[in-house]
ChimeraX commands (.cxc) that place a marker at each C-alpha (Angstrom):
marker #1 position -28.00,24.81,-5.55 radius 0.5
marker #1 position -27.89,21.21,-7.26 radius 0.5
marker #1 position -24.11,19.93,-8.33 radius 0.5
marker #1 position -24.09,19.13,-11.90 radius 0.5
marker #1 position -22.68,14.88,-12.75 radius 0.5
marker #1 position -18.70,14.89,-13.55 radius 0.5
marker #1 position -18.15,14.65,-17.41 radius 0.5
marker #1 position -17.73,11.25,-18.70 radius 0.5
marker #1 position -13.97,11.10,-18.68 radius 0.5
marker #1 position -13.53,12.20,-15.14 radius 0.5
marker #1 position -15.83,9.15,-14.13 radius 0.5
marker #1 position -13.73,6.44,-15.83 radius 0.5
marker #1 position -10.63,6.13,-13.85 radius 0.5
marker #1 position -6.82,6.76,-15.72 radius 0.5
marker #1 position -3.46,6.74,-12.78 radius 0.5
marker #1 position -2.86,9.97,-13.66 radius 0.5
marker #1 position -3.77,13.49,-12.56 radius 0.5
marker #1 position -7.08,14.47,-12.70 radius 0.5
marker #1 position -7.23,17.32,-10.19 radius 0.5
marker #1 position -4.47,19.56,-9.02 radius 0.5
marker #1 position -3.02,18.73,-5.67 radius 0.5
marker #1 position -4.25,20.48,-2.49 radius 0.5
marker #1 position -1.52,22.91,-0.50 radius 0.5
marker #1 position -1.25,21.11,2.79 radius 0.5
marker #1 position -1.11,24.76,4.51 radius 0.5
marker #1 position -4.27,25.62,2.79 radius 0.5
marker #1 position -6.44,22.87,4.60 radius 0.5
marker #1 position -7.78,24.05,8.15 radius 0.5
marker #1 position -6.96,21.48,11.23 radius 0.5
marker #1 position -9.35,19.22,12.11 radius 0.5
marker #1 position -9.76,15.72,14.04 radius 0.5
marker #1 position -10.61,12.42,12.79 radius 0.5
marker #1 position -8.85,11.74,9.51 radius 0.5
marker #1 position -5.89,9.48,9.00 radius 0.5
marker #1 position -2.57,11.72,8.10 radius 0.5
marker #1 position 0.67,10.48,6.84 radius 0.5
marker #1 position -0.39,6.96,6.93 radius 0.5
marker #1 position 2.73,4.56,6.49 radius 0.5
marker #1 position 3.59,3.10,3.35 radius 0.5
marker #1 position 2.42,-0.12,3.66 radius 0.5
marker #1 position -0.82,0.69,5.28 radius 0.5
marker #1 position -1.69,2.79,2.32 radius 0.5
marker #1 position -0.62,0.02,0.17 radius 0.5
marker #1 position -2.82,-2.37,1.69 radius 0.5
marker #1 position -6.01,-0.37,1.06 radius 0.5
marker #1 position -4.65,1.16,-2.29 radius 0.5
marker #1 position -4.16,-2.05,-4.32 radius 0.5
marker #1 position -7.75,-3.78,-2.71 radius 0.5
marker #1 position -9.68,-0.71,-2.92 radius 0.5
marker #1 position -12.01,-0.76,-6.03 radius 0.5
marker #1 position -12.58,2.99,-6.02 radius 0.5
marker #1 position -9.98,5.77,-5.34 radius 0.5
marker #1 position -12.00,9.59,-4.84 radius 0.5
marker #1 position -10.40,12.36,-4.33 radius 0.5
marker #1 position -13.38,14.64,-2.42 radius 0.5
marker #1 position -14.74,17.53,-0.74 radius 0.5
marker #1 position -16.95,16.90,2.35 radius 0.5
marker #1 position -20.18,18.95,1.74 radius 0.5
marker #1 position -21.95,18.10,5.35 radius 0.5
marker #1 position -21.23,15.52,7.89 radius 0.5
marker #1 position -24.06,14.16,10.53 radius 0.5
marker #1 position -23.32,12.42,13.43 radius 0.5
marker #1 position -25.56,9.56,14.12 radius 0.5
marker #1 position -27.10,8.03,17.09 radius 0.5
marker #1 position -29.45,5.55,18.29 radius 0.5
marker #1 position -30.51,2.52,15.62 radius 0.5
marker #1 position -28.11,4.20,12.96 radius 0.5
marker #1 position -25.08,3.60,15.28 radius 0.5
marker #1 position -25.80,0.82,17.16 radius 0.5
marker #1 position -22.45,-1.01,15.98 radius 0.5
marker #1 position -19.92,1.79,16.63 radius 0.5
marker #1 position -16.23,0.72,17.92 radius 0.5
marker #1 position -15.55,2.04,21.21 radius 0.5
marker #1 position -14.66,5.50,21.64 radius 0.5
marker #1 position -15.77,6.53,17.87 radius 0.5
marker #1 position -18.41,8.25,16.27 radius 0.5
marker #1 position -20.60,7.77,13.26 radius 0.5
marker #1 position -20.96,10.20,10.83 radius 0.5
marker #1 position -23.29,10.09,7.35 radius 0.5
marker #1 position -21.09,12.32,4.77 radius 0.5
marker #1 position -21.89,14.09,1.85 radius 0.5
marker #1 position -19.25,15.00,-0.91 radius 0.5
marker #1 position -18.31,16.54,-3.63 radius 0.5
marker #1 position -16.63,13.65,-5.95 radius 0.5
marker #1 position -13.77,15.89,-6.89 radius 0.5
marker #1 position -11.91,13.45,-9.21 radius 0.5
marker #1 position -12.12,9.74,-9.83 radius 0.5
marker #1 position -8.07,8.80,-9.29 radius 0.5
marker #1 position -8.47,4.53,-9.52 radius 0.5
marker #1 position -10.91,2.79,-10.79 radius 0.5
marker #1 position -14.11,2.47,-13.22 radius 0.5
marker #1 position -17.66,4.20,-12.06 radius 0.5
marker #1 position -19.80,6.50,-12.89 radius 0.5
marker #1 position -20.40,8.88,-9.92 radius 0.5
marker #1 position -22.55,11.64,-9.58 radius 0.5
marker #1 position -21.08,14.82,-8.67 radius 0.5
marker #1 position -22.22,14.69,-4.91 radius 0.5
marker #1 position -21.74,10.69,-3.38 radius 0.5
marker #1 position -22.64,9.59,0.42 radius 0.5
marker #1 position -21.00,6.93,2.75 radius 0.5
marker #1 position -20.54,6.67,6.56 radius 0.5
marker #1 position -17.29,7.15,8.56 radius 0.5
marker #1 position -16.54,6.25,12.04 radius 0.5
marker #1 position -14.28,8.82,13.62 radius 0.5
marker #1 position -13.30,9.05,17.09 radius 0.5
marker #1 position -15.12,10.92,19.43 radius 0.5
marker #1 position -14.71,14.00,20.80 radius 0.5
marker #1 position -16.77,16.35,22.97 radius 0.5
marker #1 position -16.14,19.31,20.55 radius 0.5
marker #1 position -17.81,18.46,17.10 radius 0.5
marker #1 position -14.94,18.20,14.36 radius 0.5
marker #1 position -15.03,20.79,11.52 radius 0.5
marker #1 position -15.57,18.69,8.05 radius 0.5
marker #1 position -17.23,20.81,6.37 radius 0.5
marker #1 position -15.24,21.61,3.44 radius 0.5
marker #1 position -12.38,19.45,4.26 radius 0.5
marker #1 position -10.44,17.61,1.62 radius 0.5
marker #1 position -10.09,13.72,1.73 radius 0.5
marker #1 position -8.69,10.67,-0.05 radius 0.5
marker #1 position -11.46,7.92,0.26 radius 0.5
marker #1 position -10.51,4.58,-0.36 radius 0.5
marker #1 position -13.47,2.91,-1.22 radius 0.5
marker #1 position -16.32,0.56,-3.30 radius 0.5
marker #1 position -19.61,1.28,-4.42 radius 0.5
marker #1 position -22.41,1.10,-1.90 radius 0.5
marker #1 position -26.08,-0.51,-2.45 radius 0.5
marker #1 position -27.97,1.99,-3.73 radius 0.5
marker #1 position -26.84,5.11,-6.53 radius 0.5
marker #1 position -24.22,7.80,-4.90 radius 0.5
marker #1 position -23.42,6.03,-2.29 radius 0.5
marker #1 position -19.63,4.45,-1.90 radius 0.5
marker #1 position -18.72,2.11,1.38 radius 0.5
marker #1 position -15.07,2.99,3.09 radius 0.5
marker #1 position -12.96,-0.45,2.45 radius 0.5
marker #1 position -11.64,0.12,6.42 radius 0.5
marker #1 position -11.41,2.19,9.23 radius 0.5
marker #1 position -8.31,3.97,8.22 radius 0.5
marker #1 position -9.79,4.75,4.46 radius 0.5
marker #1 position -10.67,8.22,4.77 radius 0.5
marker #1 position -7.48,10.04,4.70 radius 0.5
marker #1 position -6.92,13.75,4.60 radius 0.5
marker #1 position -5.96,14.74,1.24 radius 0.5
marker #1 position -2.45,16.64,1.26 radius 0.5
marker #1 position 0.14,16.93,-1.07 radius 0.5
marker #1 position 2.54,14.25,0.85 radius 0.5
marker #1 position -0.29,11.30,1.05 radius 0.5
marker #1 position -1.77,12.14,-2.65 radius 0.5
marker #1 position 1.39,11.61,-4.29 radius 0.5
marker #1 position 1.94,8.77,-2.57 radius 0.5
marker #1 position -0.91,7.12,-2.96 radius 0.5
marker #1 position -0.13,8.25,-6.96 radius 0.5
marker #1 position 2.62,6.77,-6.90 radius 0.5
marker #1 position 1.37,3.16,-5.08 radius 0.5
marker #1 position -1.51,3.20,-7.99 radius 0.5
marker #1 position 0.73,3.92,-11.28 radius 0.5
marker #1 position 3.64,1.53,-10.06 radius 0.5
marker #1 position 0.48,-1.43,-9.21 radius 0.5
marker #1 position -0.18,-1.38,-13.20 radius 0.5
marker #1 position 2.97,-0.53,-14.43 radius 0.5
marker #1 position 4.22,-3.35,-16.79 radius 0.5
marker #1 position 7.14,-4.44,-14.69 radius 0.5
marker #1 position 5.28,-4.01,-11.60 radius 0.5
marker #1 position 6.46,-6.47,-8.89 radius 0.5
marker #1 position 4.51,-9.15,-7.94 radius 0.5
marker #1 position 3.04,-10.36,-4.62 radius 0.5
marker #1 position 5.00,-13.10,-2.69 radius 0.5
marker #1 position 3.17,-16.23,-2.42 radius 0.5
marker #1 position 6.16,-18.07,-0.22 radius 0.5
marker #1 position 9.58,-18.97,-0.57 radius 0.5
marker #1 position 10.33,-22.02,-3.49 radius 0.5
marker #1 position 13.55,-23.00,-3.36 radius 0.5
marker #1 position 17.23,-21.48,-1.61 radius 0.5
marker #1 position 20.38,-22.68,-2.50 radius 0.5
marker #1 position 24.48,-21.69,-1.81 radius 0.5
marker #1 position 27.19,-21.98,-3.61 radius 0.5
marker #1 position 30.47,-21.38,-2.21 radius 0.5
marker #1 position 33.21,-19.49,-4.04 radius 0.5
marker #1 position 37.13,-20.56,-4.74 radius 0.5
marker #1 position 37.84,-18.25,-1.72 radius 0.5
marker #1 position 37.22,-18.71,2.09 radius 0.5
marker #1 position 34.50,-16.46,2.74 radius 0.5
marker #1 position 33.24,-15.84,-0.86 radius 0.5
marker #1 position 29.94,-17.49,-2.13 radius 0.5
marker #1 position 26.56,-17.06,-3.56 radius 0.5
marker #1 position 23.15,-17.40,-2.34 radius 0.5
marker #1 position 20.13,-17.66,-4.36 radius 0.5
marker #1 position 16.76,-17.60,-2.79 radius 0.5
marker #1 position 13.90,-17.96,-5.63 radius 0.5
marker #1 position 10.28,-16.60,-4.07 radius 0.5
marker #1 position 7.35,-17.85,-5.26 radius 0.5
marker #1 position 4.04,-15.69,-6.95 radius 0.5
marker #1 position 0.38,-15.74,-7.21 radius 0.5
marker #1 position 1.32,-15.98,-11.20 radius 0.5
marker #1 position 3.89,-17.32,-10.91 radius 0.5
marker #1 position 6.16,-14.61,-12.39 radius 0.5
marker #1 position 9.81,-15.40,-11.75 radius 0.5
marker #1 position 11.00,-13.24,-8.75 radius 0.5
marker #1 position 14.24,-14.08,-6.53 radius 0.5
marker #1 position 17.33,-12.81,-3.88 radius 0.5
marker #1 position 20.93,-13.33,-4.58 radius 0.5
marker #1 position 23.19,-12.27,-1.93 radius 0.5
marker #1 position 27.04,-12.38,-3.14 radius 0.5
marker #1 position 29.76,-12.55,-0.52 radius 0.5
marker #1 position 33.44,-11.93,-0.64 radius 0.5
marker #1 position 36.32,-11.81,1.69 radius 0.5
marker #1 position 36.74,-9.01,3.96 radius 0.5
marker #1 position 33.30,-7.14,2.56 radius 0.5
marker #1 position 29.78,-6.96,3.88 radius 0.5
marker #1 position 27.14,-9.31,2.01 radius 0.5
marker #1 position 25.63,-7.45,-0.94 radius 0.5
marker #1 position 22.14,-8.82,-1.81 radius 0.5
marker #1 position 20.02,-7.73,-5.03 radius 0.5
marker #1 position 16.32,-8.44,-6.24 radius 0.5
marker #1 position 15.95,-9.90,-9.74 radius 0.5
marker #1 position 11.96,-9.76,-11.44 radius 0.5
marker #1 position 13.01,-12.16,-14.10 radius 0.5
marker #1 position 14.56,-15.40,-15.38 radius 0.5
marker #1 position 18.36,-13.30,-15.56 radius 0.5
marker #1 position 19.59,-11.86,-12.10 radius 0.5
marker #1 position 22.24,-8.75,-12.37 radius 0.5
marker #1 position 25.37,-9.05,-9.61 radius 0.5
marker #1 position 25.83,-4.95,-9.95 radius 0.5
marker #1 position 21.83,-4.32,-8.62 radius 0.5
marker #1 position 20.85,-2.63,-5.54 radius 0.5
marker #1 position 18.14,-3.07,-3.32 radius 0.5
marker #1 position 15.05,-1.89,-3.45 radius 0.5
marker #1 position 14.31,1.67,-2.03 radius 0.5
marker #1 position 12.35,1.85,1.28 radius 0.5
marker #1 position 8.94,2.96,0.29 radius 0.5
marker #1 position 8.85,1.68,-3.27 radius 0.5
marker #1 position 6.01,-1.09,-4.59 radius 0.5
marker #1 position 8.94,-3.47,-4.85 radius 0.5
marker #1 position 10.09,-2.62,-1.26 radius 0.5
marker #1 position 6.25,-3.08,-0.03 radius 0.5
marker #1 position 6.11,-6.36,-1.66 radius 0.5
marker #1 position 9.24,-8.11,0.09 radius 0.5
marker #1 position 8.88,-6.42,3.36 radius 0.5
marker #1 position 5.49,-7.60,3.94 radius 0.5
marker #1 position 5.56,-10.55,2.50 radius 0.5
marker #1 position 8.20,-12.53,3.37 radius 0.5
marker #1 position 8.28,-14.75,5.96 radius 0.5
marker #1 position 10.61,-13.78,9.09 radius 0.5
marker #1 position 12.86,-16.69,8.72 radius 0.5
marker #1 position 13.93,-19.24,5.58 radius 0.5
marker #1 position 11.55,-22.09,6.12 radius 0.5
marker #1 position 13.28,-25.47,6.66 radius 0.5
marker #1 position 11.94,-27.27,3.79 radius 0.5
marker #1 position 13.53,-24.56,1.25 radius 0.5
marker #1 position 16.99,-25.86,2.03 radius 0.5
marker #1 position 16.68,-29.40,0.94 radius 0.5
marker #1 position 19.51,-31.33,-0.49 radius 0.5
marker #1 position 21.72,-28.60,0.65 radius 0.5
marker #1 position 25.01,-29.66,3.04 radius 0.5
marker #1 position 24.06,-27.97,6.69 radius 0.5
marker #1 position 26.95,-25.86,6.43 radius 0.5
marker #1 position 25.27,-24.15,2.99 radius 0.5
marker #1 position 21.79,-24.37,4.30 radius 0.5
marker #1 position 23.10,-22.09,7.74 radius 0.5
marker #1 position 24.75,-19.71,5.11 radius 0.5
marker #1 position 21.29,-19.41,2.76 radius 0.5
marker #1 position 19.47,-18.65,6.32 radius 0.5
marker #1 position 21.91,-16.22,7.54 radius 0.5
marker #1 position 21.55,-14.61,4.15 radius 0.5
marker #1 position 17.95,-14.72,3.98 radius 0.5
marker #1 position 18.54,-12.79,7.47 radius 0.5
marker #1 position 20.68,-10.09,5.72 radius 0.5
marker #1 position 17.98,-9.76,2.97 radius 0.5
marker #1 position 15.59,-9.06,5.91 radius 0.5
marker #1 position 17.23,-6.69,7.95 radius 0.5
marker #1 position 18.11,-4.69,4.71 radius 0.5
marker #1 position 14.60,-3.71,4.04 radius 0.5
marker #1 position 13.56,-3.17,7.54 radius 0.5
marker #1 position 10.45,-3.74,9.09 radius 0.5
marker #1 position 6.78,-3.18,7.12 radius 0.5
marker #1 position 5.41,-0.93,9.20 radius 0.5
marker #1 position 7.30,1.42,11.99 radius 0.5
marker #1 position 6.26,0.16,15.61 radius 0.5
marker link #1:1,2 radius 0.2
marker link #1:2,3 radius 0.2
marker link #1:3,4 radius 0.2
marker link #1:4,5 radius 0.2
marker link #1:5,6 radius 0.2
marker link #1:6,7 radius 0.2
marker link #1:7,8 radius 0.2
marker link #1:8,9 radius 0.2
marker link #1:9,10 radius 0.2
marker link #1:10,11 radius 0.2
marker link #1:11,12 radius 0.2
marker link #1:12,13 radius 0.2
marker link #1:13,14 radius 0.2
marker link #1:14,15 radius 0.2
marker link #1:15,16 radius 0.2
marker link #1:16,17 radius 0.2
marker link #1:17,18 radius 0.2
marker link #1:18,19 radius 0.2
marker link #1:19,20 radius 0.2
marker link #1:20,21 radius 0.2
marker link #1:21,22 radius 0.2
marker link #1:22,23 radius 0.2
marker link #1:23,24 radius 0.2
marker link #1:24,25 radius 0.2
marker link #1:25,26 radius 0.2
marker link #1:26,27 radius 0.2
marker link #1:27,28 radius 0.2
marker link #1:28,29 radius 0.2
marker link #1:29,30 radius 0.2
marker link #1:30,31 radius 0.2
marker link #1:31,32 radius 0.2
marker link #1:32,33 radius 0.2
marker link #1:33,34 radius 0.2
marker link #1:34,35 radius 0.2
marker link #1:35,36 radius 0.2
marker link #1:36,37 radius 0.2
marker link #1:37,38 radius 0.2
marker link #1:38,39 radius 0.2
marker link #1:39,40 radius 0.2
marker link #1:40,41 radius 0.2
marker link #1:41,42 radius 0.2
marker link #1:42,43 radius 0.2
marker link #1:43,44 radius 0.2
marker link #1:44,45 radius 0.2
marker link #1:45,46 radius 0.2
marker link #1:46,47 radius 0.2
marker link #1:47,48 radius 0.2
marker link #1:48,49 radius 0.2
marker link #1:49,50 radius 0.2
marker link #1:50,51 radius 0.2
marker link #1:51,52 radius 0.2
marker link #1:52,53 radius 0.2
marker link #1:53,54 radius 0.2
marker link #1:54,55 radius 0.2
marker link #1:55,56 radius 0.2
marker link #1:56,57 radius 0.2
marker link #1:57,58 radius 0.2
marker link #1:58,59 radius 0.2
marker link #1:59,60 radius 0.2
marker link #1:60,61 radius 0.2
marker link #1:61,62 radius 0.2
marker link #1:62,63 radius 0.2
marker link #1:63,64 radius 0.2
marker link #1:64,65 radius 0.2
marker link #1:65,66 radius 0.2
marker link #1:66,67 radius 0.2
marker link #1:67,68 radius 0.2
marker link #1:68,69 radius 0.2
marker link #1:69,70 radius 0.2
marker link #1:70,71 radius 0.2
marker link #1:71,72 radius 0.2
marker link #1:72,73 radius 0.2
marker link #1:73,74 radius 0.2
marker link #1:74,75 radius 0.2
marker link #1:75,76 radius 0.2
marker link #1:76,77 radius 0.2
marker link #1:77,78 radius 0.2
marker link #1:78,79 radius 0.2
marker link #1:79,80 radius 0.2
marker link #1:80,81 radius 0.2
marker link #1:81,82 radius 0.2
marker link #1:82,83 radius 0.2
marker link #1:83,84 radius 0.2
marker link #1:84,85 radius 0.2
marker link #1:85,86 radius 0.2
marker link #1:86,87 radius 0.2
marker link #1:87,88 radius 0.2
marker link #1:88,89 radius 0.2
marker link #1:89,90 radius 0.2
marker link #1:90,91 radius 0.2
marker link #1:91,92 radius 0.2
marker link #1:92,93 radius 0.2
marker link #1:93,94 radius 0.2
marker link #1:94,95 radius 0.2
marker link #1:95,96 radius 0.2
marker link #1:96,97 radius 0.2
marker link #1:97,98 radius 0.2
marker link #1:98,99 radius 0.2
marker link #1:99,100 radius 0.2
marker link #1:100,101 radius 0.2
marker link #1:101,102 radius 0.2
marker link #1:102,103 radius 0.2
marker link #1:103,104 radius 0.2
marker link #1:104,105 radius 0.2
marker link #1:105,106 radius 0.2
marker link #1:106,107 radius 0.2
marker link #1:107,108 radius 0.2
marker link #1:108,109 radius 0.2
marker link #1:109,110 radius 0.2
marker link #1:110,111 radius 0.2
marker link #1:111,112 radius 0.2
marker link #1:112,113 radius 0.2
marker link #1:113,114 radius 0.2
marker link #1:114,115 radius 0.2
marker link #1:115,116 radius 0.2
marker link #1:116,117 radius 0.2
marker link #1:117,118 radius 0.2
marker link #1:118,119 radius 0.2
marker link #1:119,120 radius 0.2
marker link #1:120,121 radius 0.2
marker link #1:121,122 radius 0.2
marker link #1:122,123 radius 0.2
marker link #1:123,124 radius 0.2
marker link #1:124,125 radius 0.2
marker link #1:125,126 radius 0.2
marker link #1:126,127 radius 0.2
marker link #1:127,128 radius 0.2
marker link #1:128,129 radius 0.2
marker link #1:129,130 radius 0.2
marker link #1:130,131 radius 0.2
marker link #1:131,132 radius 0.2
marker link #1:132,133 radius 0.2
marker link #1:133,134 radius 0.2
marker link #1:134,135 radius 0.2
marker link #1:135,136 radius 0.2
marker link #1:136,137 radius 0.2
marker link #1:137,138 radius 0.2
marker link #1:138,139 radius 0.2
marker link #1:139,140 radius 0.2
marker link #1:140,141 radius 0.2
marker link #1:141,142 radius 0.2
marker link #1:142,143 radius 0.2
marker link #1:143,144 radius 0.2
marker link #1:144,145 radius 0.2
marker link #1:145,146 radius 0.2
marker link #1:146,147 radius 0.2
marker link #1:147,148 radius 0.2
marker link #1:148,149 radius 0.2
marker link #1:149,150 radius 0.2
marker link #1:150,151 radius 0.2
marker link #1:151,152 radius 0.2
marker link #1:152,153 radius 0.2
marker link #1:153,154 radius 0.2
marker link #1:154,155 radius 0.2
marker link #1:155,156 radius 0.2
marker link #1:156,157 radius 0.2
marker link #1:157,158 radius 0.2
marker link #1:158,159 radius 0.2
marker link #1:159,160 radius 0.2
marker link #1:160,161 radius 0.2
marker link #1:161,162 radius 0.2
marker link #1:162,163 radius 0.2
marker link #1:163,164 radius 0.2
marker link #1:164,165 radius 0.2
marker link #1:165,166 radius 0.2
marker link #1:166,167 radius 0.2
marker link #1:167,168 radius 0.2
marker link #1:168,169 radius 0.2
marker link #1:169,170 radius 0.2
marker link #1:170,171 radius 0.2
marker link #1:171,172 radius 0.2
marker link #1:172,173 radius 0.2
marker link #1:173,174 radius 0.2
marker link #1:174,175 radius 0.2
marker link #1:175,176 radius 0.2
marker link #1:176,177 radius 0.2
marker link #1:177,178 radius 0.2
marker link #1:178,179 radius 0.2
marker link #1:179,180 radius 0.2
marker link #1:180,181 radius 0.2
marker link #1:181,182 radius 0.2
marker link #1:182,183 radius 0.2
marker link #1:183,184 radius 0.2
marker link #1:184,185 radius 0.2
marker link #1:185,186 radius 0.2
marker link #1:186,187 radius 0.2
marker link #1:187,188 radius 0.2
marker link #1:188,189 radius 0.2
marker link #1:189,190 radius 0.2
marker link #1:190,191 radius 0.2
marker link #1:191,192 radius 0.2
marker link #1:192,193 radius 0.2
marker link #1:193,194 radius 0.2
marker link #1:194,195 radius 0.2
marker link #1:195,196 radius 0.2
marker link #1:196,197 radius 0.2
marker link #1:197,198 radius 0.2
marker link #1:198,199 radius 0.2
marker link #1:199,200 radius 0.2
marker link #1:200,201 radius 0.2
marker link #1:201,202 radius 0.2
marker link #1:202,203 radius 0.2
marker link #1:203,204 radius 0.2
marker link #1:204,205 radius 0.2
marker link #1:205,206 radius 0.2
marker link #1:206,207 radius 0.2
marker link #1:207,208 radius 0.2
marker link #1:208,209 radius 0.2
marker link #1:209,210 radius 0.2
marker link #1:210,211 radius 0.2
marker link #1:211,212 radius 0.2
marker link #1:212,213 radius 0.2
marker link #1:213,214 radius 0.2
marker link #1:214,215 radius 0.2
marker link #1:215,216 radius 0.2
marker link #1:216,217 radius 0.2
marker link #1:217,218 radius 0.2
marker link #1:218,219 radius 0.2
marker link #1:219,220 radius 0.2
marker link #1:220,221 radius 0.2
marker link #1:221,222 radius 0.2
marker link #1:222,223 radius 0.2
marker link #1:223,224 radius 0.2
marker link #1:224,225 radius 0.2
marker link #1:225,226 radius 0.2
marker link #1:226,227 radius 0.2
marker link #1:227,228 radius 0.2
marker link #1:228,229 radius 0.2
marker link #1:229,230 radius 0.2
marker link #1:230,231 radius 0.2
marker link #1:231,232 radius 0.2
marker link #1:232,233 radius 0.2
marker link #1:233,234 radius 0.2
marker link #1:234,235 radius 0.2
marker link #1:235,236 radius 0.2
marker link #1:236,237 radius 0.2
marker link #1:237,238 radius 0.2
marker link #1:238,239 radius 0.2
marker link #1:239,240 radius 0.2
marker link #1:240,241 radius 0.2
marker link #1:241,242 radius 0.2
marker link #1:242,243 radius 0.2
marker link #1:243,244 radius 0.2
marker link #1:244,245 radius 0.2
marker link #1:245,246 radius 0.2
marker link #1:246,247 radius 0.2
marker link #1:247,248 radius 0.2
marker link #1:248,249 radius 0.2
marker link #1:249,250 radius 0.2
marker link #1:250,251 radius 0.2
marker link #1:251,252 radius 0.2
marker link #1:252,253 radius 0.2
marker link #1:253,254 radius 0.2
marker link #1:254,255 radius 0.2
marker link #1:255,256 radius 0.2
marker link #1:256,257 radius 0.2
marker link #1:257,258 radius 0.2
marker link #1:258,259 radius 0.2
marker link #1:259,260 radius 0.2
marker link #1:260,261 radius 0.2
marker link #1:261,262 radius 0.2
marker link #1:262,263 radius 0.2
marker link #1:263,264 radius 0.2
marker link #1:264,265 radius 0.2
marker link #1:265,266 radius 0.2
marker link #1:266,267 radius 0.2
marker link #1:267,268 radius 0.2
marker link #1:268,269 radius 0.2
marker link #1:269,270 radius 0.2
marker link #1:270,271 radius 0.2
marker link #1:271,272 radius 0.2
marker link #1:272,273 radius 0.2
marker link #1:273,274 radius 0.2
marker link #1:274,275 radius 0.2
marker link #1:275,276 radius 0.2
marker link #1:276,277 radius 0.2
view
């Protein structure tokens, strides 16, 4: 029985719910797919993948010989046919059945791939109906948690106030207050499209330093740091250098430059690591 082509409205993606989420408890266990992908790893893929597809595997064939000459050690290459349930993001005219290659962990027992529901971060392949995964982790188990996280990343990335990527640090300065231990550090960040973004760190006697980020020319002293596992958190935690470059404090007195470096460390500590170790 042939699968009919998806209607046009399902082929042109918008970052909204196109298909119903899958209950994680309804998915049978299997080996080889990515589960509970970390926010940073998912954002890395979602922000560069031309296509984000929800699919159901119809057939998976293990390849050998010349078809698998460049497969990494410990992996088995599969030729997969899947039903394209929804085009979550991207622009493409996908047929009902798509085909792609995936390198999955090798095992003595063939994993039960047929019927599994997956999220694919991909690009169009060379022939009609073919797609190409953008990386070795780009086939993700379609659970409520991972689909919701992926959709949130995509939605945030196209919002009018989407935080920009960080290209470096422009300039930092520190101004001491009228009381001992009081002061403010501001650190201006570089972005590929020259959009304004800056960090501000406030010091008050007897209090821990407080910091915030501004996405405009104006700063808000009452703003809070970005919540973990949000796009703004990702841009900062994964885009900022691990130390304040020396040239960003040119012109500051040594004592003020030292405080600016210390305050920058406060920001890094507040953000935490980009990826869990």
